[in-house]
C-alpha positions as CSV (number, residue, x, y, z in Angstrom):
1,X,-7.2,-55.5,12.4
2,X,-5.0,-53.5,14.1
3,X,-4.7,-54.2,18.2
4,X,-4.8,-51.8,20.5
5,X,-1.7,-50.4,21.9
6,X,-1.5,-50.4,26.2
7,X,0.6,-47.6,27.7
8,X,2.3,-47.5,31.2
9,X,1.0,-45.1,33.5
10,X,4.5,-42.9,33.0
11,X,3.8,-43.2,29.0
12,X,0.2,-41.8,29.1
13,X,1.7,-39.1,31.6
14,X,4.7,-37.6,29.2
15,X,2.0,-37.9,25.5
16,X,-0.6,-36.3,27.5
17,X,2.3,-33.7,28.3
18,X,3.2,-33.4,24.9
19,X,-0.4,-33.0,23.4
20,X,-0.7,-30.3,26.1
21,X,2.9,-28.6,24.9
22,X,0.9,-29.0,21.1
23,X,-2.2,-27.0,21.7
24,X,-0.6,-24.4,23.9
25,X,1.6,-23.6,21.5
26,X,-1.2,-24.1,18.7
27,X,-3.3,-22.0,21.0
28,X,-0.5,-19.5,21.4
29,X,0.0,-19.2,17.9
30,X,-3.7,-18.4,16.6
31,X,-5.2,-16.3,19.7
32,X,-1.3,-14.8,21.0
33,X,-0.8,-11.8,21.5
34,X,3.2,-10.5,21.6
35,X,3.7,-6.4,23.3
36,X,7.2,-5.4,22.1
37,X,9.3,-4.8,24.9
38,X,9.8,-1.2,25.9
39,X,13.7,-0.9,24.6
40,X,12.7,-2.3,21.7
41,X,8.9,0.7,21.2
42,X,10.1,4.4,19.7
43,X,9.6,7.8,22.0
44,X,8.2,9.6,19.2
45,X,4.9,11.5,20.3
46,X,1.9,12.1,18.4
47,X,-0.2,14.5,16.8
48,X,-3.4,14.2,19.7
49,X,-5.4,15.1,17.6
50,X,-4.2,13.7,14.1
51,X,-2.8,15.7,11.4
52,X,-4.7,14.5,8.6
53,X,-6.7,15.7,6.8
54,X,-10.5,16.1,8.1
55,X,-11.6,11.9,6.6
56,X,-15.3,12.6,5.2
57,X,-17.5,9.8,3.5
58,X,-17.6,7.2,5.6
59,X,-21.4,7.3,5.8
60,X,-22.1,4.0,3.4
61,X,-19.7,2.5,5.3
62,X,-21.5,2.4,9.2
63,X,-22.1,-0.3,10.6
64,X,-26.4,0.4,12.0
65,X,-26.5,-3.3,13.2
66,X,-24.2,-5.5,15.7
67,X,-20.7,-5.2,17.6
68,X,-18.0,-4.0,15.9
69,X,-14.0,-3.5,15.7
70,X,-11.4,-1.3,15.6
71,X,-7.8,-1.3,14.9
72,X,-6.4,2.3,15.4
73,X,-2.6,3.9,15.7
74,X,-1.6,7.1,17.1
75,X,-3.5,9.5,19.2
76,X,-7.6,11.0,19.4
77,X,-8.8,10.2,15.7
78,X,-9.1,6.9,16.8
79,X,-11.3,7.3,18.9
80,X,-14.2,9.4,16.8
81,X,-13.4,7.1,13.9
82,X,-15.3,4.2,15.9
83,X,-17.9,6.3,17.7
84,X,-18.8,7.1,13.5
85,X,-18.2,4.2,12.4
86,X,-20.3,1.6,15.0
87,X,-23.9,2.3,16.5
88,X,-24.8,3.7,19.7
89,X,-26.8,-0.4,20.8
90,X,-22.9,-1.2,21.5
91,X,-19.5,-0.7,22.7
92,X,-17.6,-1.2,19.9
93,X,-13.8,-2.1,20.6
94,X,-10.8,0.1,20.1
95,X,-7.6,-1.7,20.1
96,X,-4.6,1.1,19.6
97,X,-1.4,-0.7,18.5
98,X,1.4,2.0,18.3
99,X,4.9,1.2,18.1
100,X,5.8,4.7,20.9
101,X,6.1,4.0,24.3
102,X,4.6,7.8,24.3
103,X,1.2,6.7,22.1
104,X,1.0,3.1,24.5
105,X,1.5,5.1,28.1
106,X,-0.9,8.0,27.0
107,X,-4.2,5.9,26.2
108,X,-3.5,3.5,29.0
109,X,-3.4,6.8,31.5
110,X,-6.2,8.2,29.5
111,X,-8.2,5.1,30.0
112,X,-7.2,4.9,33.8
113,X,-8.9,8.4,34.0
114,X,-11.8,7.7,32.2
115,X,-11.9,4.2,35.1
116,X,-11.6,6.2,38.5
117,X,-13.2,9.6,37.5
118,X,-16.5,10.3,38.4
119,X,-18.6,10.3,34.6
120,X,-19.4,14.5,35.3
121,X,-16.0,15.0,35.6
122,X,-14.4,13.5,33.2
123,X,-14.3,16.7,30.3
124,X,-12.7,18.9,33.4
125,X,-10.4,15.8,34.6
126,X,-9.3,15.5,31.2
127,X,-8.4,18.6,29.9
128,X,-6.3,18.9,33.9
129,X,-4.5,15.1,32.6
130,X,-3.4,17.0,28.8
131,X,-1.7,19.9,31.5
132,X,-0.2,17.2,33.9
133,X,1.2,14.8,30.4
134,X,3.0,17.4,27.8
135,X,5.5,15.1,26.7
136,X,3.2,12.4,25.7
137,X,1.7,14.1,22.4
138,X,2.1,17.1,20.6
139,X,-0.4,19.4,19.7
140,X,-0.5,22.6,16.6
141,X,-3.1,25.1,16.6
142,X,-3.8,25.3,13.8
143,X,-2.3,23.5,9.7
144,X,-2.0,26.0,7.6
145,X,-3.7,24.7,3.9
146,X,-6.1,26.5,2.2
147,X,-7.6,23.9,0.3
148,X,-7.0,21.0,2.1
149,X,-9.9,20.6,4.6
150,X,-8.3,19.7,8.6
151,X,-10.8,18.4,12.4
152,X,-10.1,21.1,14.7
153,X,-6.7,20.5,16.1
154,X,-7.3,21.9,20.2
155,X,-7.7,18.6,21.8
156,X,-10.3,19.4,24.9
157,X,-12.6,20.7,21.8
158,X,-12.2,17.5,19.9
159,X,-13.0,15.4,22.8
160,X,-16.1,17.9,23.9
161,X,-17.3,17.5,20.4
162,X,-17.5,13.8,20.5
163,X,-18.9,13.2,23.5
164,X,-21.6,15.7,22.3
165,X,-22.5,13.8,19.6
166,X,-21.9,10.2,20.7
167,X,-23.2,10.7,24.8
168,X,-20.7,11.0,27.7
169,X,-21.7,7.6,29.2
170,X,-20.8,6.1,25.0
171,X,-17.7,7.7,24.7
172,X,-16.6,6.8,27.9
173,X,-17.6,2.9,27.5
174,X,-15.4,3.1,24.6
175,X,-13.0,4.2,26.6
176,X,-12.7,1.9,29.5
177,X,-12.8,-1.1,27.3
178,X,-10.7,-1.2,24.4
179,X,-7.2,-2.3,24.4
180,X,-4.0,-1.2,24.1
181,X,-1.4,-2.8,22.3
182,X,2.7,-1.9,22.1
183,X,4.0,-2.7,18.8
184,X,4.5,-2.7,14.9
185,X,1.8,-2.6,12.1
186,X,4.5,-5.0,10.5
187,X,3.9,-8.2,13.2
188,X,1.3,-10.2,10.5
189,X,1.0,-12.3,13.2
190,X,-0.3,-9.7,15.4
191,X,-3.1,-8.8,13.3
192,X,-4.0,-12.4,12.9
193,X,-4.1,-13.5,16.5
194,X,-6.6,-9.9,16.6
195,X,-8.7,-11.2,13.6
196,X,-9.1,-14.7,15.3
197,X,-10.2,-13.3,18.9
198,X,-12.6,-10.6,17.8
199,X,-14.3,-14.1,15.2
200,X,-14.1,-16.0,18.0
201,X,-16.1,-12.9,20.5
202,X,-18.6,-13.3,17.2
203,X,-17.2,-9.6,15.8
204,X,-17.2,-9.6,12.4
205,X,-16.8,-7.1,11.3
206,X,-13.8,-4.7,11.6
207,X,-12.3,-1.3,10.5
208,X,-8.0,-0.5,10.2
209,X,-6.8,3.1,10.9
210,X,-3.5,3.0,9.4
211,X,-3.2,6.7,9.2
212,X,0.0,7.7,6.7
213,X,1.9,4.6,8.7
214,X,2.8,3.4,5.0
215,X,3.6,6.1,3.7
216,X,5.6,6.9,6.0
217,X,7.8,3.6,6.5
218,X,11.0,2.0,3.5
219,X,9.7,-0.2,0.9
220,X,10.0,-3.6,3.5
221,X,8.4,-2.3,6.1
222,X,5.5,-0.3,3.6
223,X,4.8,-4.1,2.2
224,X,5.2,-6.0,5.5
225,X,2.4,-3.3,7.2
226,X,0.5,-3.5,4.1
227,X,0.3,-8.0,4.4
228,X,-0.6,-7.3,7.7
229,X,-3.9,-5.1,6.3
230,X,-4.3,-7.6,4.0
231,X,-4.3,-10.7,6.9
232,X,-6.8,-8.7,9.0
233,X,-9.2,-8.4,6.4
234,X,-11.1,-5.4,7.0
235,X,-14.1,-4.0,5.5
236,X,-12.2,-0.6,5.4
237,X,-8.7,0.4,5.5
238,X,-8.8,4.7,6.3
239,X,-5.1,5.7,5.4
240,X,-3.2,8.8,4.5
241,X,-0.4,9.5,2.3
242,X,2.3,11.9,3.2
243,X,3.3,14.9,1.2
244,X,6.5,16.7,2.2
245,X,5.8,15.2,5.8
246,X,2.3,16.5,5.8
247,X,-0.9,14.0,4.8
248,X,-2.6,15.8,2.4
249,X,-5.5,13.1,1.2
250,X,-7.2,10.2,2.9
251,X,-8.0,7.1,0.7
252,X,-11.0,4.8,2.0
253,X,-9.8,1.5,1.0
254,X,-12.3,-1.7,1.0
255,X,-11.1,-5.2,-0.2
256,X,-12.4,-4.8,-3.6
257,X,-12.7,-1.4,-4.9
258,X,-14.5,-0.1,-7.9
259,X,-11.1,-0.1,-9.5
260,X,-10.4,-3.7,-9.2
261,X,-14.3,-5.0,-9.3
262,X,-14.3,-2.8,-13.3
263,X,-11.2,-4.9,-14.4
264,X,-12.0,-8.1,-12.7
265,X,-13.0,-9.8,-16.1
266,X,-10.3,-8.5,-18.8
267,X,-8.3,-11.3,-19.6
268,X,-4.6,-11.2,-21.3
269,X,-5.8,-13.1,-24.3
270,X,-8.7,-10.7,-24.5
271,X,-6.5,-7.5,-24.7
272,X,-4.2,-9.6,-27.2
273,X,-6.6,-9.8,-29.4
274,X,-6.1,-5.8,-30.0
275,X,-2.2,-6.0,-31.1
276,X,-0.7,-6.3,-34.4
277,X,2.5,-8.3,-34.4
278,X,3.3,-8.2,-37.8
279,X,4.9,-4.3,-37.5
280,X,6.5,-5.3,-34.1
281,X,7.8,-8.7,-35.7
282,X,9.2,-6.2,-39.1
283,X,10.5,-4.1,-37.4
284,X,12.8,-6.8,-36.0
285,X,13.5,-8.3,-39.2
286,X,14.9,-4.8,-40.1
287,X,16.8,-5.1,-38.4
288,X,18.2,-9.0,-38.4
289,X,21.5,-9.9,-37.2
290,X,22.6,-6.0,-36.5
291,X,25.0,-6.4,-33.3
292,X,23.7,-4.4,-30.3
293,X,25.6,-2.6,-26.9
294,X,23.3,-3.3,-24.0
295,X,24.4,-0.6,-22.7
296,X,24.1,1.9,-25.0
297,X,21.0,1.5,-26.3
298,X,19.2,1.9,-22.0
299,X,21.6,5.0,-22.9
300,X,19.4,6.2,-24.8
301,X,15.8,4.6,-24.2
302,X,16.6,6.8,-20.6
303,X,17.3,9.8,-21.8
304,X,14.8,9.9,-24.6
305,X,11.8,9.7,-21.7
306,X,13.7,13.1,-20.4
307,X,12.7,16.2,-19.7
308,X,8.8,17.7,-19.2
309,X,6.1,17.4,-21.1
310,X,3.3,19.3,-21.2
311,X,0.2,16.3,-22.2
312,X,0.9,14.2,-19.1
313,X,-0.5,14.7,-15.7
314,X,1.9,16.6,-13.2
315,X,1.8,13.2,-11.4
316,X,3.1,11.3,-14.7
317,X,5.3,13.9,-15.8
318,X,7.5,13.5,-12.1
319,X,8.2,9.9,-11.8
320,X,9.5,10.0,-16.0
321,X,11.8,13.0,-15.1
322,X,13.3,11.2,-12.2
323,X,13.5,8.0,-13.6
324,X,17.4,9.2,-15.1
325,X,18.2,9.5,-12.0
326,X,17.3,6.6,-10.1
327,X,18.5,5.1,-13.7
328,X,22.1,6.6,-12.8
329,X,22.5,5.4,-9.2
330,X,22.3,1.7,-10.8
331,X,24.9,2.5,-13.3
332,X,26.9,3.3,-9.4
333,X,26.1,-0.4,-8.1
334,X,28.2,-3.9,-8.8
335,X,25.7,-6.3,-8.3
336,X,25.4,-9.6,-10.5
337,X,22.2,-8.6,-12.0
338,X,22.4,-5.0,-12.6
339,X,21.2,-4.3,-16.4
340,X,18.3,-6.8,-15.1
341,X,17.7,-3.9,-12.8
342,X,17.9,-1.4,-15.1
343,X,15.7,-2.8,-17.7
344,X,13.3,-3.9,-15.0
345,X,13.1,0.0,-14.1
346,X,12.4,1.7,-17.7
347,X,9.7,-0.9,-19.0
348,X,7.7,-0.9,-15.7
349,X,8.4,3.2,-14.3
350,X,6.6,3.9,-18.1
351,X,4.3,1.9,-17.6
352,X,3.6,3.2,-13.9
353,X,3.9,6.8,-15.4
354,X,1.2,5.6,-18.7
355,X,-0.6,4.1,-15.4
356,X,-0.7,7.2,-13.3
357,X,-1.9,9.8,-15.9
358,X,-5.5,10.3,-15.3
359,X,-6.7,11.5,-18.0
360,X,-5.5,9.2,-20.6
361,X,-5.1,5.9,-18.5
362,X,-7.4,7.1,-16.2
363,X,-9.5,3.5,-14.4
364,X,-12.7,5.4,-16.0
365,X,-11.5,5.0,-19.2
366,X,-13.5,2.3,-21.8
367,X,-10.5,1.2,-23.2
368,X,-9.8,-2.8,-22.3
369,X,-5.9,-2.0,-23.7
370,X,-5.9,0.5,-20.7
371,X,-7.7,-1.3,-18.2
372,X,-5.6,-4.0,-18.2
373,X,-2.3,-2.0,-17.4
374,X,-4.1,-0.5,-14.7
375,X,-5.3,-3.3,-13.6
376,X,-1.5,-5.2,-13.9
377,X,0.0,-2.2,-11.8
378,X,-3.2,-2.3,-9.1
379,X,-1.8,-6.5,-9.2
380,X,1.7,-5.7,-8.2
381,X,1.1,-4.4,-4.8
382,X,-3.0,-5.2,-4.5
383,X,-3.7,-1.5,-4.3
384,X,-5.7,0.4,-6.5
385,X,-3.4,2.9,-8.8
386,X,-5.2,5.9,-8.1
387,X,-3.8,5.3,-4.6
388,X,-0.1,4.4,-5.5
389,X,1.6,7.6,-6.0
390,X,0.2,9.1,-2.7
391,X,0.9,5.5,-0.1
392,X,4.7,5.1,-1.9
393,X,4.8,8.1,-0.9
394,X,7.9,11.4,-1.9
395,X,10.3,8.9,-2.7
396,X,8.8,6.9,-5.3
397,X,8.2,10.3,-7.4
398,X,12.1,11.4,-7.0
399,X,13.9,8.4,-7.6
400,X,15.3,7.0,-4.0
401,X,13.5,4.4,-4.6
402,X,13.2,2.5,-7.4
403,X,11.8,-1.2,-6.0
404,X,8.1,-0.5,-6.8
405,X,9.0,0.4,-10.7
406,X,11.2,-3.2,-10.6
407,X,8.9,-4.9,-9.0
408,X,6.2,-4.1,-12.2
409,X,8.9,-4.4,-14.7
410,X,9.6,-8.0,-13.8
411,X,6.0,-9.2,-13.8
412,X,5.6,-7.5,-17.3
413,X,9.6,-9.2,-18.2
414,X,7.6,-12.5,-16.9
415,X,4.0,-12.9,-18.4
416,X,3.9,-10.0,-21.2
417,X,5.2,-10.7,-25.0
418,X,7.6,-8.2,-27.0
419,X,4.8,-7.5,-29.4
420,X,2.5,-6.7,-26.4
421,X,4.9,-4.6,-24.8
422,X,5.8,-2.7,-28.0
423,X,1.9,-1.7,-29.1
424,X,1.3,-0.8,-26.0
425,X,4.3,1.6,-25.8
426,X,3.5,2.6,-29.5
427,X,-0.1,2.6,-29.4
428,X,-1.6,6.3,-30.6
429,X,-3.4,8.1,-28.4
430,X,-5.9,11.2,-29.3
431,X,-5.3,13.6,-26.7
432,X,-8.1,16.1,-27.6
433,X,-8.7,18.7,-30.1
434,X,-7.5,16.0,-33.0
435,X,-4.3,15.6,-32.2
436,X,-2.6,11.9,-32.2
437,X,0.1,11.0,-31.0
438,X,2.1,8.2,-28.9
439,X,2.6,8.6,-24.8
440,X,6.0,9.2,-25.1
441,X,7.0,10.5,-29.2
442,X,10.5,11.0,-28.8
443,X,10.9,6.8,-27.8
444,X,12.1,5.6,-30.7
445,X,10.0,2.3,-31.6
446,X,12.5,0.9,-33.9
447,X,14.9,1.2,-30.5
448,X,12.8,0.0,-28.3
449,X,12.2,-2.8,-30.2
450,X,15.6,-3.9,-30.5
451,X,16.0,-3.8,-26.6
452,X,12.5,-6.2,-26.2
453,X,13.5,-8.4,-28.7
454,X,16.9,-9.1,-26.7
455,X,14.6,-9.7,-23.3
456,X,12.7,-12.4,-25.4
457,X,16.0,-13.8,-26.6
458,X,18.1,-13.4,-23.2
459,X,15.1,-14.3,-20.9
460,X,17.5,-16.3,-18.9
461,X,20.4,-13.8,-18.4
462,X,19.9,-10.8,-18.9
463,X,23.2,-9.6,-18.4
464,X,24.6,-10.1,-22.0
465,X,26.3,-6.5,-23.0
466,X,26.4,-7.2,-26.6
467,X,23.6,-9.3,-28.9
468,X,23.4,-9.9,-32.3
469,X,18.8,-9.3,-33.4
470,X,17.4,-12.7,-34.9
471,X,14.0,-12.1,-35.7
472,X,11.6,-15.6,-34.2
473,X,7.9,-15.7,-33.5
474,X,7.3,-13.6,-30.1
475,X,6.1,-16.1,-27.3
476,X,4.5,-14.5,-24.2
477,X,7.0,-14.0,-21.4
478,X,10.6,-11.8,-22.0
479,X,12.2,-13.0,-18.6
480,X,11.9,-14.7,-16.1
């Protein structure tokens, strides 16, 4: 039995201080909220009502009992959303997270106004408040988009409509109790801390409203924002796209989407049953010991997917039409894995175009092969394909930021056999009216087989310029 250890009073004090310091650090890590310094914030003015389209279809997500929280951004739409999603029995907790000093100052001044004026004078005071601080926000009289419904952009009318619908005392209580944080949505530690604090106060149901933040930032920041939301685990996240500088579509994203639930039971083994390995192997055998230049092969493959195809959707045509621009950009760089980038761009770009094609590869189709591809693309960013081409923004469609397509390509290279990919690209589709064809009829099946055979042979080094075709039994995974 180990004897009891005795410490001097000085040693006990030192140990106590160390334990206290450790507990303090752990507490701050779990619950600490770090506001950005003013010098690190931007000076962007907010659209006060918000230029997102009118957000509809929220009825199934309303919380009838219990207290909720919503982490929102920008202007008054966050206030409207939390009033709509909450119930009248509990005052919900509105949390604004924004990296604009003007947005933060607007909300802090509005909260002070709600706390200082008599309730009966608030609406008149709000109008005067806006006149006193015009530099903090932007307004537009009307958004001219006949096919899209937007909120009334007059902030006074919008505030009055909230008060008329939910009651003056209720709206004021939400404003008075709100939390305002000057920080970026890319700070995942902030969202972890907010989630922990909400649980500490018994608030289990929380929502997020990032608006179109994800669609307006670069790829790295976009991934960080998505990770923050994922770690926060909202029951619903309300986001929008960015189409030529303007949001045109709203997405109601829940942890288990319809698309994900439909494919949750799909296994690779089940899909492999559909594959015919023999055709792929025969093609390789017919080219046995042929010497192939990979750069020439890639040029041929990329040129075969250019040009508009009226049998495909608009989105698919945009993606395919601009893959060559991204390919040309990679040609001009010096990088140790340059050729792998080209190969992953080609495979990922074509597969993403397939997944986005509403008629042939939409998530509602019953074909296991097609559903698996949609599932695979979704899993790269844990986002439904039906949302991805909006969330990723215009830069994806116009070939300016091919990193996502390369992520898809790298995933299939690491997990799928050459036979699987060859069958996927060459499966015959019924496009209606008795017409049957492959997704990309100009894509030569033999050239594709050569590329995939190269990937299987050189899985550890895809930078070899020339290779000799060698038939062999294909294994799962083309590359690492």
